[in-house]
C-alpha positions in Angstrom: -17.0 90.6 -142.9 -18.0 87.6 -143.3 -17.6 85.4 -146.1 -20.7 84.5 -147.8 -19.6 82.8 -151.0 -20.6 79.4 -149.4 -23.9 79.0 -150.1 -26.3 77.0 -147.8 -28.2 74.6 -149.9 -31.8 74.6 -149.9 -33.9 71.9 -148.2 -37.2 70.5 -148.6 -40.1 72.4 -147.9 -41.8 69.4 -146.5 -40.4 66.4 -144.6 -38.2 64.5 -147.0 -39.0 60.9 -147.4 -36.8 58.4 -146.9 -33.9 60.3 -145.3 -33.4 58.9 -141.4 -33.2 61.8 -138.9 -30.9 61.6 -135.9 -30.2 63.8 -132.9 -27.1 63.2 -131.2 -25.9 64.0 -127.9 -22.0 64.3 -127.9 -19.4 63.9 -125.1 -15.9 65.0 -125.7 -14.7 62.1 -123.5 -17.3 59.5 -123.9 -17.2 56.3 -121.9 -19.3 53.3 -120.7 -21.1 55.6 -118.0 -21.1 58.7 -120.7 -21.7 57.8 -124.1 -22.4 59.8 -127.2 -25.8 59.0 -128.1 -27.8 59.0 -131.2 -31.4 58.9 -131.2 -32.5 57.6 -134.6 -35.9 58.6 -136.0 -38.3 59.1 -139.1 -41.3 60.4 -140.4 -44.6 59.1 -139.4 -46.4 61.2 -141.1 -46.0 65.4 -141.1 -45.9 66.9 -137.9 -45.4 63.5 -136.5 -41.7 62.3 -135.7 -41.1 58.8 -134.6 -38.3 57.6 -131.9 -36.9 54.2 -133.4 -34.1 53.7 -131.1 -31.1 54.8 -129.3 -27.3 54.2 -130.2 -24.2 54.7 -128.1 -20.3 55.3 -129.1 -18.3 54.3 -126.2 -15.3 56.3 -127.7 -14.3 58.6 -130.3 -13.2 56.0 -132.6 -16.6 54.3 -132.5 -18.3 58.3 -132.8 -16.0 58.3 -135.9 -17.0 55.3 -137.6 -20.7 55.9 -137.0 -20.3 59.2 -139.0 -19.7 57.0 -142.1 -22.9 55.1 -142.0 -24.3 55.2 -145.3 -27.2 58.1 -145.9 -29.3 59.4 -146.3 -29.7 60.6 -143.1 -29.8 64.2 -141.1 -28.3 65.1 -138.0 -28.6 68.1 -135.4 -25.7 67.4 -133.3 -25.0 68.7 -129.7 -21.7 70.3 -130.3 -20.7 73.7 -131.4 -19.5 73.7 -135.0 -17.2 77.2 -134.8 -15.9 79.9 -132.6 -16.8 83.6 -132.3 -15.6 86.2 -135.2 -14.8 88.6 -132.4 -12.4 85.9 -130.8 -10.9 84.6 -134.0 -10.2 88.2 -134.7 -8.7 89.5 -131.7 -6.3 86.2 -131.3 -5.5 86.4 -135.1 -6.3 83.1 -136.3 -7.1 82.3 -139.8 -10.8 83.7 -140.4 -12.0 81.0 -142.6 -13.7 78.1 -141.0 -11.5 75.6 -142.7 -8.3 77.5 -141.5 -9.5 78.3 -138.2 -10.8 74.6 -137.4 -7.8 73.2 -139.0 -5.5 75.6 -136.2 -7.7 75.1 -133.6 -7.5 71.2 -133.7 -3.8 71.6 -133.8 -4.0 72.8 -130.3 -3.7 70.5 -127.0 -6.7 71.5 -124.6 -3.8 72.9 -122.1 -3.2 75.8 -125.0 -6.9 76.2 -125.5 -7.2 76.6 -121.8 -4.7 79.5 -121.4 -5.3 81.0 -124.6 -8.9 81.4 -123.7 -8.5 82.3 -120.0 -5.6 85.4 -121.5 -8.7 86.4 -123.7 -11.0 86.8 -120.6 -8.6 88.2 -118.3 -8.1 91.2 -120.5 -11.5 91.8 -120.9 -13.9 93.4 -118.3 -16.1 91.5 -115.7 -19.5 90.6 -117.6 -17.9 90.3 -121.0 -15.4 87.7 -120.3 -16.7 85.7 -123.0 -17.0 86.6 -126.9 -20.4 85.2 -128.2 -21.4 84.0 -131.7 -24.4 85.7 -133.3 -26.7 82.5 -132.6 -25.8 82.2 -129.0 -28.3 85.0 -127.8 -31.3 83.5 -129.3 -30.5 80.0 -128.8 -29.6 80.6 -124.9 -26.4 78.4 -125.7 -23.1 78.9 -123.9 -20.2 80.3 -126.0 -18.2 78.0 -127.6 -15.1 79.1 -126.0 -16.1 78.0 -122.8 -14.2 75.3 -121.3 -15.8 74.4 -117.8 -19.4 73.8 -117.3 -19.8 73.1 -119.7 -16.6 72.3 -121.4 -18.2 73.4 -125.1 -14.5 74.3 -126.1 -13.5 70.6 -125.8 -16.6 69.5 -127.1 -15.7 71.2 -130.5 -12.1 70.6 -130.2 -13.3 66.9 -130.5 -16.0 66.6 -132.6 -15.6 69.0 -135.1 -12.4 67.2 -136.8 -14.4 63.9 -136.7 -17.5 65.3 -138.8 -14.7 67.2 -141.4 -13.0 63.7 -141.6 -15.7 62.0 -142.4 -16.7 64.3 -145.3 -20.2 65.0 -144.0 -22.0 68.3 -145.6 -22.1 70.9 -143.0 -24.4 73.5 -144.8 -22.4 77.0 -144.7 -19.5 75.6 -143.8 -17.9 72.5 -145.4 -19.6 71.2 -148.5 -19.6 67.4 -148.3 -21.4 64.0 -149.0 -25.2 65.5 -149.4 -26.7 62.5 -148.5 -24.8 62.5 -144.7 -25.9 66.1 -143.6 -24.6 67.3 -140.1 -26.6 70.6 -138.6 -25.3 72.1 -135.0 -28.2 71.2 -132.5 -28.8 72.8 -128.7 -31.5 70.5 -127.0 -31.6 73.4 -124.3 -33.4 75.7 -126.9 -36.3 73.3 -127.0 -36.3 72.2 -123.2 -36.2 75.8 -122.0 -39.2 77.0 -124.9 -41.2 74.4 -123.3 -40.3 74.0 -119.1 -38.7 77.1 -118.8 -35.2 77.3 -116.8 -36.0 74.3 -114.9 -33.2 72.0 -114.7 -33.8 68.7 -115.7 -30.9 66.8 -115.5 -27.5 66.3 -113.7 -24.4 64.0 -114.0 -24.0 64.0 -110.3 -26.1 61.6 -108.4 -26.5 63.4 -105.5 -28.1 66.3 -107.6 -30.6 63.8 -109.2 -33.5 65.3 -107.7 -37.5 64.5 -107.7 -37.7 68.3 -109.2 -35.3 67.3 -112.3 -37.2 63.8 -112.4 -41.2 66.1 -112.5 -39.2 68.3 -114.7 -38.3 65.5 -117.4 -41.6 64.1 -116.9 -43.0 67.3 -118.1 -40.9 68.1 -120.7 -41.7 64.6 -121.9 -45.2 65.1 -122.0 -44.7 68.4 -124.2 -42.8 66.5 -126.6 -45.7 63.8 -126.9 -48.4 67.0 -127.2 -46.3 68.8 -129.9 -46.0 71.7 -128.0 -42.8 72.7 -129.7 -43.8 74.4 -133.3 -46.3 71.8 -133.9 -44.0 68.9 -133.9 -45.2 65.7 -131.7 -42.2 63.1 -131.2 -44.1 59.6 -131.2 -42.9 57.5 -128.0 -43.6 54.0 -126.9 -44.3 53.6 -123.3 -41.2 52.0 -122.9 -39.3 55.0 -124.5 -41.4 57.3 -122.6 -40.2 55.5 -119.2 -36.8 55.7 -120.3 -36.5 59.0 -121.2 -38.5 60.1 -117.9 -36.1 58.1 -115.8 -32.8 59.3 -117.7 -31.5 61.3 -115.0 -28.4 62.2 -117.0 -30.5 63.3 -119.3 -28.0 61.9 -122.4 -31.1 60.0 -124.3 -33.6 63.0 -123.7 -30.9 65.7 -125.3 -30.6 63.2 -128.1 -34.3 63.2 -128.5 -34.4 66.8 -128.2 -32.1 67.2 -131.0 -33.8 64.5 -133.0 -37.1 67.2 -133.0 -34.6 69.8 -134.2 -33.5 67.9 -136.7 -36.9 67.1 -138.0 -37.5 71.0 -137.7 -34.3 71.3 -139.9 -35.5 69.0 -142.5 -39.1 70.9 -143.0 -37.2 74.4 -143.1 -35.7 75.9 -146.6 -32.0 76.3 -146.1 -32.6 74.0 -143.1 -33.7 77.1 -141.3 -30.6 79.3 -141.4 -30.6 82.8 -141.8 -29.4 84.4 -145.4 -26.6 85.8 -144.2 -25.5 83.1 -141.6 -21.8 84.0 -140.6 -19.5 80.9 -142.4 -16.9 81.2 -140.1 -19.3 81.1 -136.9 -22.1 78.7 -137.8 -25.5 78.8 -136.6 -27.6 76.6 -134.4 -30.7 75.1 -135.9 -34.2 77.1 -134.7 -32.0 80.0 -133.1 -34.4 82.6 -134.5 -35.6 83.9 -131.2 -39.1 83.4 -132.5 -41.8 83.0 -129.5 -42.3 79.5 -129.2 -46.3 79.4 -128.0 -46.5 76.1 -125.6 -49.2 74.9 -123.6 -48.8 73.9 -119.8 -51.4 71.5 -120.1 -52.6 69.0 -122.6 -54.2 70.6 -126.0 -57.5 72.1 -125.7 -57.2 74.1 -122.4 -56.8 77.3 -123.8 -56.7 79.3 -120.9 -53.2 78.0 -119.4 -51.5 78.4 -122.9 -48.7 80.7 -122.4 -45.9 82.0 -124.8 -42.0 82.0 -124.0 -39.5 83.5 -126.0 -36.3 81.7 -126.8 -33.1 83.7 -125.6 
């Protein structure tokens, strides 16, 4: 049974004044061409979140240093914070989050791949991976996946840094309450707004006109407040920058910023009361249909509902 002794602290029911918000697009191997990107913002007024600036970390050491930025801030990080209970139980690893993460961090990436591949090989087709409770409603990859995308390596690189920095990770680790880290998944917002259209690629040959149009539509939707009535306020230069972002690093950070803003307005950051404190939770992975519009607000005939998966 999940350990429910670690309570999720309440968050404000309205935007928190004076607290900076951030969305972080994470990479397990950051470099100049593929940095960790922070999108910083603040509430301009209720429902309107202003994007202030982007910052980049081109190494894990720089990321670790950035986590020590004095608060108050709340960030939604695009990396998994935990493994599935089914996986952990089957492998006989520690069933408490801290113990499990300490064990996981002690493994090499090669050992992780070998262990997870053996787990998958022993399971039937169509059920190779073990999923967390939040994966289904968020539409996210299982956190044990080591390729396309290698989120298992993102967990392996990112969570130890978060733990060492002493940030508060609600439901998982009590820490500095002025520096709050939540797990975000930008694909949750993107899928609600533009469906399953691909909007980014790290491969230059796949940075197509279709993906450019998808980014334009996605940025339009963010500015018009089509996700849970939250609008992202951008300058003209920022808008052009996000549309031109073929790899999607800055756009994903901006999507995570919106998730941080939503969590900032929810009691308990929007986490379910019975969140599994081994697995963790993805912001807004509640499965609630998001009503979005395919045209600017006011054209009711083109409004449709999209269910998050």
